[in-house]
C-alpha positions in Angstrom: -123.0 147.0 80.4 -119.6 147.0 78.9 -119.5 149.3 75.7 -115.6 148.5 74.7 -116.7 145.0 74.0 -114.2 143.6 71.6 -114.8 143.1 67.7 -113.6 139.3 68.0 -116.0 138.6 71.2 -118.6 139.9 69.2 -118.2 137.8 66.1 -116.9 134.6 68.1 -120.3 134.6 70.0 -122.0 135.2 66.5 -119.9 132.1 64.5 -122.4 129.5 65.6 -125.4 131.5 64.3 -123.4 132.3 61.2 -122.9 128.9 60.0 -126.3 128.1 60.3 -127.1 131.5 58.3 -124.7 130.1 55.7 -126.0 126.8 55.2 -129.6 128.2 54.9 -128.3 130.8 52.6 -127.0 127.7 50.4 -130.3 126.2 50.6 -131.7 129.2 49.6 -129.8 129.3 46.5 -130.1 125.7 45.4 -134.0 126.1 46.1 -134.5 129.3 44.2 -132.3 128.4 41.2 -134.3 125.3 40.7 -137.2 127.3 41.2 -136.2 128.8 38.0 -135.0 132.1 38.6 -132.0 133.1 37.1 -129.1 133.0 39.3 -128.1 136.8 39.2 -132.0 137.4 40.4 -131.5 135.1 43.7 -128.2 137.1 44.5 -129.8 140.2 44.1 -132.9 139.2 46.6 -130.1 138.2 49.0 -128.2 141.6 48.5 -131.4 143.9 48.8 -133.7 141.9 50.9 -131.3 139.9 53.6 -134.1 138.2 55.5 -134.6 134.7 55.6 -137.8 134.1 56.8 -139.3 136.6 54.0 -137.0 134.8 51.1 -138.0 131.5 51.6 -141.6 132.5 52.0 -141.5 134.2 48.5 -139.3 131.8 46.9 -141.6 128.6 48.3 -144.5 130.8 46.3 -143.1 130.6 43.5 -142.2 127.1 43.7 -145.5 126.1 44.2 -146.5 128.1 41.3 -147.8 131.5 42.9 -147.5 135.2 41.2 -144.6 137.4 41.6 -146.8 139.9 43.4 -148.2 137.5 45.8 -144.6 135.9 46.9 -143.3 140.0 47.1 -146.5 140.8 49.2 -146.3 137.1 51.2 -142.4 138.4 52.1 -143.2 141.9 52.8 -145.7 140.9 55.3 -143.4 138.7 57.2 -140.9 141.9 57.2 -143.1 144.6 59.0 -141.7 143.3 62.4 -138.6 145.2 61.6 -140.1 148.6 61.7 -140.7 147.7 65.1 -136.7 146.8 65.7 -135.8 149.4 63.5 -137.6 151.9 65.9 -136.0 150.2 68.8 -132.6 150.3 67.6 -132.5 153.5 66.4 -131.0 155.3 69.0 -127.9 153.1 69.5 -126.8 153.5 66.0 -124.4 156.4 65.1 -125.1 159.3 62.9 -128.1 161.1 61.6 -131.1 160.2 60.2 -130.1 158.8 56.9 -127.1 156.9 58.1 -129.1 155.4 61.2 -131.7 154.1 58.5 -129.3 152.6 56.5 -127.7 150.7 59.2 -130.7 149.6 60.7 -131.2 147.4 57.6 -128.6 145.1 59.7 -131.1 144.8 62.5 -132.7 141.2 61.7 -133.8 138.9 64.5 -130.8 137.1 65.1 -128.6 140.7 65.6 -131.6 142.2 67.2 -131.6 139.6 69.7 -128.1 139.7 70.2 -128.0 143.0 70.5 -130.7 143.4 73.1 -128.9 140.7 75.1 -125.6 142.7 74.8 -127.2 146.1 75.5 -128.9 147.8 78.5 -132.6 147.5 79.3 -134.7 149.2 76.7 -131.8 150.4 74.5 -129.8 147.4 72.6 -126.0 147.6 72.4 -125.4 149.2 68.9 -122.1 147.8 68.3 -123.1 144.3 68.4 -126.0 144.7 66.2 -123.9 146.3 63.5 -120.6 143.7 63.7 -123.2 140.9 64.2 -125.7 142.1 61.3 -122.9 142.9 59.1 -121.3 139.4 59.6 -124.5 137.6 59.1 -125.3 139.6 55.8 -121.9 138.8 54.2 -122.3 134.8 54.9 -125.9 134.5 53.7 -124.8 136.7 50.5 -122.2 134.0 50.2 -123.9 131.3 50.7 -126.5 132.0 48.3 -124.0 132.5 45.9 -122.5 129.4 46.4 -125.9 127.5 46.5 -127.3 129.3 43.1 -123.8 127.9 41.4 -124.4 124.7 42.6 -128.3 124.5 42.0 -127.8 123.3 38.4 -124.8 120.9 39.3 -127.2 119.2 41.8 -130.5 119.1 39.7 -133.4 118.5 41.1 -133.2 119.2 44.6 -136.3 116.3 45.8 -133.3 113.8 45.2 -131.5 115.3 47.8 -134.3 116.0 50.0 -133.4 119.6 49.6 -137.3 120.3 48.8 -137.7 119.9 52.5 -135.6 123.1 53.4 -138.4 125.6 52.1 -140.6 124.7 55.2 -138.0 123.4 57.7 -135.9 126.5 57.1 -138.9 128.8 57.3 -139.7 126.9 60.6 -136.2 127.5 62.3 -135.9 131.0 61.1 -139.5 131.7 62.6 -139.1 129.4 65.7 -137.2 132.2 67.9 -140.0 134.6 67.7 -142.3 132.3 69.3 -141.8 133.4 72.7 -144.6 134.5 75.4 -148.3 133.2 74.9 -148.9 136.1 72.6 -146.5 134.7 70.0 -148.1 131.2 70.0 -151.5 132.7 69.6 -150.1 134.9 66.4 -148.7 131.8 65.0 -151.9 129.3 65.8 -154.4 131.7 64.4 -151.8 131.8 61.0 -151.9 128.2 60.6 -155.9 127.9 60.7 -156.1 130.7 58.1 -153.5 129.0 56.2 -155.4 125.6 56.3 -158.8 127.1 55.6 -157.4 129.0 52.1 -155.3 126.4 51.1 -157.6 123.8 49.2 -159.4 126.6 47.4 -157.0 129.9 46.3 -153.8 129.5 44.4 -150.2 129.0 45.8 -149.2 131.9 48.2 -152.5 133.4 49.2 -152.6 131.0 52.4 -149.4 132.6 53.5 -150.2 135.9 52.8 -153.4 135.4 54.7 -151.6 133.7 57.7 -149.3 136.7 57.9 -152.4 139.1 57.7 -154.1 137.2 60.5 -150.8 137.2 62.5 -150.3 140.8 62.1 -154.5 141.3 63.4 -153.5 139.3 66.3 -150.2 140.7 67.2 -152.0 144.3 67.2 
């Protein structure tokens, strides 16, 4: 595999994904502000967390009336998969352990997938991972900021149908993970758990239960 792949080529390849991430970031910002979260906290979440599925899940719990602790728990469970991807990319990143740990924060589903595709078998392409991850991080934060600013202007997101962005964005961000029968089985198990818990548990608990079941089936 060509380790000298230019930054321009990598960024051009990532551009369509970045456009989608930007739109999702705007939707997230609008909906998070509509859920009565301060704009600064919405921005801080995108700056520090940078995980679309976890952020949509957490804000979805809050918007449904769930507690902040339940929202954090649900988001954290969804982010556990990044422990595995972080280990997988560790050898491809420069520097010592501390620097690699920081750089690994740029390993999200999309940047990891692109680095695997660009790298050799068993060794993701580090340059692709870092450039793609930094690109997507930038557009996600910018999109969130624009959405948070537009939120008060747009008012109730239901008027524009933006409330559908929670489930639609969540499914779109998770869909690429459903590769293979094992992943589909985990997803089905999570859906069954959520449906079973929904009638008699507080908002957020069904999602947390679904994540736990999915993790148990993925072991």
